[in-house]
N, C-alpha and C positions, 0 to 999 in steps of 0.2 A: 126135263134137262132143269127146269127152274126147281121142281121139288127136291132134286139131286142137290142142287147149291144151297137150298134152303136148309135140309138137314145135314149138311156138313157142317154149315155155321154154327145151327143148332147143336150140331156133338161139340163144335168146339168152344162153345161157350158152357157146355155141359163138364167140358174138361177142364175148362180154365176160367173159373166163374169171375176171377178178377179184369181178364179183359173181356167180360161180355160187352159193356159199354163200348171199349173200340171194335172190336168185331161185328158189331151191329153198326157200326158207321158205315163197313162195307155196304152191306145188304140194301142200305136207304140207298146208296150211290145205284146199285145194280136195279134199284126199283125205278129209278129214273131213266135207266136205261131201257128198262121193258116199256115204260111208257112213251120214249122215243121209237122203240121199235115198234110201237103198235097194239103190244099185249098188253093192253088195258085190265082186262081180266085176270090177268097173271099178275099186274102191279095190285088191285085191290086185293086179291087173297095176301099176299105180303105185307100190305100194309096192315090188314084185318090182324094178323097173325103177330105183327109187330105190338099193336095195339094190345092185344091179349096177353102178351110178353110184359109189357110195360104200359099200363092203361093212362098215363098221365105223359104219354108220347104226343103233346102236344104237335111236333113238326109232322109226325106221322099223319096226325087228324089233317092237318092241313094239306099234305101231299095227298091223302086219301081226296077231300074234297076235291082239290083239283081234277084227280082222277075222273070222281063222279060227274064234273062239270064235262071234261072232254067226251065221256059215254053219253052226255046228253041227261044224265040223272039230276035235275036240278034241285027237285022236292030232297034228293040226298044230301046233295052236295051242299044244301042252305044249312041243313041240320048238322053236317058234319063241320063246316065252317064254325057254326056257332057253338060247337063242341071244343073245337081248338081253343077258342076266343076265351071260353068260360075256364080252360087250364091255363092259358096262358093270355089276358088280355093286351098285352104290349105287343103281341105277335104283328107287326105291321105288315109283312106280308100276307097275311090272313084277312088284314082287312082290304088290302088291296084287291087280292083275290076275288073278296066278297063283292069290293066295288065292281071288280069285272064281271062278275057273274050279275050282279044286279043289274048293271049297263047294258048286258047283251040280251036281258029280260026286259028292258025298257025301262027299267024303275031309275030314274036318273037322281031322283031325291036320294032314294037310298045308296045309290052309287056314289053321290056326292058326301050324305055321311061316313061312308066308309072311308073314302080317300080322306076327308077331313080328319078324322079320327087319326089315321096313320100319320098324317102328318103333326097331327097335336103330339103326338107318341114320339114321333122321329122325325124333326122340323129338314132336317136335310135328306129326307127319302126323295129323291130326285123322280122315282118313278111313278111315287102317288101325285106329285104335281103335274106332271106330264097326263097322268089319268085323269085328275079333277080337270085340268084345261079339255080335254075331250068331251066331258059333259057339259061344259059351256060352249063349247065350240058345236055340240050338236042342238043345244038351244038356240044356237044361232047368236049368242053373246062372244061375238067374235074379240073384243078387246079384253075381256075378262080372260077367254081361251090364251091368246097370245102373252099378255101379262105372266100368265101360269107357265107357259110354254117356256120363256125366256127364264122364268125363276127355275126350272126343271133343268134350263142349259149354263145356269150359273153356279148351280149346285154340281153338275157334272157336265164340264165341258165337252166330253165325249160320245156323249148320250146321242147316238143318228137318229133313233124316233125321236126325239122331241125335238131336232131340229129339221126332221123331214115334217112335222107335225104343223110346227111353227110356218114352214114352206106352204103348207096347203092352206093352213088358215089367213095368210099374206095373201095368198094367190087369191082366195074365194075372195076377200074384201077387196081385191084389185089394187093390191099396194105392189106392183111390180119394182118401183124404184128402190122402197124398204126392203123387198128381197134381196137386190144387189147389195144394198149396204149392210144389211144384218150380216152376210158374209166376210 
């Protein structure tokens, strides 16, 4: 099934070369669907094909690295994130994803650097602030973590994860009155 879809898209690109950029937006969405459905190996093959067709396709590298992470292939994920960042150093999503990978491996300092780089590039990126807060929370620096969760909430008032994480930090600190006041 996946190969049939891929070859249909490839055929359309050959017939209509001017539309190839637009046509490739569709498979990128399909690839996300493959990831969600759990066909990570199928997603990897499509990302590799997209990269073969467009070697500087930094979003495909970022998504491929995320898929390698989901497969547990840490070394391949690190290498692929680094390639995405070589191609597009300002790709905040790749910096955050790389930070998440470092954090999952217990490398909090590298995670912190990745999140800080994402924030340096795009100061309004609430996810990076929340992820950075998570590093400080994991290190037991609750005051700093709470300040960064609040910054994430200020930047994205509907960011449920940041509210939840702030609540957890407040609870861990024993600040039940502050939890009620925050709402």
